[in-house]
DOLUMDO-95308 format. One line per field, with one value per residue (C-alpha): residue in one letter; residue number from 1; x, y, z. Coordinates in nm, 3 decimals. Layout:
! DOLUMDO-95308
r <- [A/...]
k <- [NUM/...]
px <- [X/...]
py <- [Y/...]
pz <- [Z/...]
This chain:
! DOLUMDO-95308
r <- [X/X/X/X/X/X/X/X/X/X/X/X/X/X/X/X/X/X/X/X/X/X/X/X/X/X/X/X/X/X/X/X/X/X/X/X/X/X/X/X/X/X/X/X/X/X/X/X/X/X/X/X/X/X/X/X/X/X/X/X/X/X/X/X/X/X/X/X/X/X/X/X/X/X/X/X/X/X/X/X/X/X/X/X/X/X/X/X/X/X/X/X/X/X/X/X/X/X/X/X/X/X/X/X/X/X/X/X/X/X/X/X/X/X/X/X/X/X/X/X/X/X/X/X/X/X/X/X/X/X/X/X/X/X/X/X/X/X/X/X/X/X/X/X/X/X/X/X/X/X/X/X/X/X/X/X/X/X/X/X/X/X/X/X/X/X/X/X/X/X/X/X/X/X/X/X/X/X/X/X/X/X/X/X/X/X/X/X/X/X/X/X/X/X/X/X/X/X/X/X]
k <- [1/2/3/4/5/6/7/8/9/10/11/12/13/14/15/16/17/18/19/20/21/22/23/24/25/26/27/28/29/30/31/32/33/34/35/36/37/38/39/40/41/42/43/44/45/46/47/48/49/50/51/52/53/54/55/56/57/58/59/60/61/62/63/64/65/66/67/68/69/70/71/72/73/74/75/76/77/78/79/80/81/82/83/84/85/86/87/88/89/90/91/92/93/94/95/96/97/98/99/100/101/102/103/104/105/106/107/108/109/110/111/112/113/114/115/116/117/118/119/120/121/122/123/124/125/126/127/128/129/130/131/132/133/134/135/136/137/138/139/140/141/142/143/144/145/146/147/148/149/150/151/152/153/154/155/156/157/158/159/160/161/162/163/164/165/166/167/168/169/170/171/172/173/174/175/176/177/178/179/180/181/182/183/184/185/186/187/188/189/190/191/192/193/194/195/196/197/198/199/200]
px <- [-0.015/0.122/0.234/0.133/0.233/0.035/0.053/-0.284/-0.298/-0.531/-0.897/-0.804/-0.715/-1.047/-1.121/-0.836/-0.880/-1.078/-0.765/-0.548/-0.744/-0.771/-0.368/-0.284/-0.473/-0.298/0.004/0.074/-0.001/0.366/0.655/0.763/0.448/0.156/-0.120/-0.446/-0.611/-0.962/-1.103/-1.353/-0.983/-0.821/-1.085/-1.068/-0.688/-0.643/-0.882/-0.690/-0.443/-0.768/-0.856/-0.464/-0.423/-0.027/-0.079/0.002/-0.092/0.132/-0.120/0.028/-0.176/-0.237/-0.573/-0.698/-0.692/-0.437/-0.125/0.125/-0.011/0.224/0.181/0.275/0.201/0.373/0.497/0.327/-0.026/0.041/0.007/0.110/0.301/0.524/0.534/0.657/1.011/1.072/0.910/1.076/1.458/1.327/1.319/1.069/0.875/0.761/1.042/0.986/0.799/0.666/0.631/0.346/0.310/0.457/0.206/0.219/0.109/0.356/0.299/0.456/0.752/1.080/1.039/1.093/0.842/0.936/1.139/0.900/0.709/1.003/1.052/0.737/0.702/1.040/0.914/0.618/0.767/1.036/0.720/0.617/0.950/1.035/1.379/1.356/1.178/1.164/0.943/0.976/1.045/0.879/1.216/1.144/1.442/1.628/1.466/1.113/0.900/0.714/1.036/0.972/1.338/1.405/1.302/1.516/1.523/1.499/1.721/1.960/1.737/1.691/2.037/2.069/1.822/2.062/1.852/2.018/1.853/1.845/1.842/1.758/1.395/1.185/0.785/0.601/0.241/0.005/-0.195/-0.352/-0.087/-0.201/-0.023/-0.212/-0.557/-0.737/-0.544/-0.341/0.037/0.313/0.548/0.870/0.945/1.293/1.276/1.477/1.603/1.717/1.718/1.568/1.842/1.813/1.720/1.452]
py <- [0.006/0.331/0.542/0.974/1.268/1.585/1.909/2.024/2.459/2.650/2.629/2.312/2.177/2.168/1.854/1.604/1.663/1.359/1.163/1.411/1.282/0.960/0.912/1.162/0.925/0.651/0.702/0.941/0.726/0.545/0.616/0.913/1.152/0.841/1.015/0.938/1.201/1.156/1.259/1.541/1.783/1.686/1.845/2.135/2.170/2.062/2.290/2.605/2.469/2.518/2.882/3.025/3.140/2.993/2.652/2.304/1.982/1.704/1.382/1.082/0.811/0.475/0.440/0.728/0.603/0.885/0.640/0.992/1.350/1.637/1.991/2.301/2.700/3.032/3.025/3.348/3.163/2.915/2.769/2.996/2.771/2.682/3.133/3.164/3.070/3.277/3.566/3.459/3.452/3.819/3.634/3.802/3.505/3.611/3.485/3.166/2.840/2.625/2.157/2.088/1.698/1.381/1.099/0.734/0.460/0.166/-0.025/0.260/0.438/0.336/0.467/0.769/0.948/1.159/1.293/1.445/1.552/1.791/1.819/1.970/2.145/2.368/2.433/2.559/2.772/2.901/3.006/3.225/3.283/3.286/3.283/2.969/2.649/2.482/2.198/2.100/1.665/1.566/1.465/1.115/0.970/0.679/0.462/0.517/0.260/0.294/0.339/0.007/-0.195/-0.074/0.288/0.478/0.831/1.018/1.249/1.111/1.141/1.514/1.636/1.490/1.700/2.032/2.020/2.138/2.082/2.411/2.291/2.638/2.609/2.506/2.457/2.334/2.128/1.979/1.656/1.329/1.030/0.595/0.673/0.919/0.886/1.094/1.435/1.600/1.505/1.869/1.782/1.926/1.964/2.055/2.324/2.216/2.446/2.536/2.823/2.764/3.021/3.316/3.104/3.033]
pz <- [-0.063/-0.103/0.116/0.050/0.307/0.262/0.427/0.502/0.633/0.796/0.863/0.673/0.919/1.104/0.872/1.044/1.423/1.479/1.332/1.512/1.843/1.828/1.777/2.045/2.275/2.144/2.083/2.377/2.626/2.583/2.788/2.816/2.766/3.010/2.846/2.944/2.768/2.603/2.270/2.357/2.539/2.254/1.944/2.149/2.236/1.860/1.739/1.852/1.465/1.338/1.415/1.367/0.967/1.027/1.119/0.991/1.018/0.852/0.759/0.653/0.494/0.351/0.117/0.322/0.661/0.863/1.044/1.110/1.206/1.264/1.366/1.389/1.461/1.472/1.905/1.919/1.888/2.140/2.456/2.710/2.856/2.564/2.565/2.867/2.820/2.547/2.658/2.995/2.810/2.610/2.276/2.040/2.005/1.592/1.519/1.616/1.477/1.676/1.663/1.829/1.846/1.592/1.632/1.431/1.452/1.581/1.241/0.977/1.205/1.142/0.718/0.744/0.808/1.126/0.865/0.626/0.968/1.066/0.591/0.586/0.899/0.814/0.462/0.580/0.878/0.604/0.347/0.559/0.643/1.024/1.112/1.385/1.467/1.794/2.002/2.334/2.417/2.850/3.031/3.248/3.516/3.367/3.696/3.624/3.681/3.372/3.141/2.944/2.918/2.537/2.535/2.328/2.344/2.000/2.074/1.852/1.541/1.727/1.673/1.356/1.206/1.324/1.653/1.987/2.354/2.550/2.918/2.967/2.822/2.982/2.963/3.243/3.181/3.344/3.209/3.339/3.281/3.268/3.673/3.769/3.654/3.901/3.880/3.630/3.753/3.719/3.461/3.277/2.960/2.722/2.381/2.149/1.871/1.561/1.337/0.970/0.817/0.600/0.340/0.429]
């Protein structure tokens, strides 16, 4: 079956909110996010992408079925928790494009789709003349009790893409976890950044 990767922007994102919500709930239950989400909350969160003119949603589809989703929007329109570290550091928010989540059905991992997700989002950010790209990832201790024995972080992949971890830029966000379903758990996420360059 042929895999198709394509971009949706702005209001056209709204047609794919259910697919994105479904994949986020499924994939983010895995370590390290351990997210115990529900579709109503997911659709409400993702609606922000549909309402943002500069947003992008990259879809990976097989025979019309969405098997992967990757998102992005100008940092100025992202959740305040993601803007705050840059504002506190005195950064110019308008120079930054924020990459949200990339979620992919396990069956389709290891086929280069992660690179396509970055390629498409970087190209979109460049077309809007953003100078820098950023995203953040949750940090867990190496001895976390739910850490799988075969778990591998994405750090090597992100470094190869030209992103660098910024230990001083951290977002703090709470969500329900599978190991604490009754109350939000406060988590810390560290940012990774890359200059897109003047040619973008």
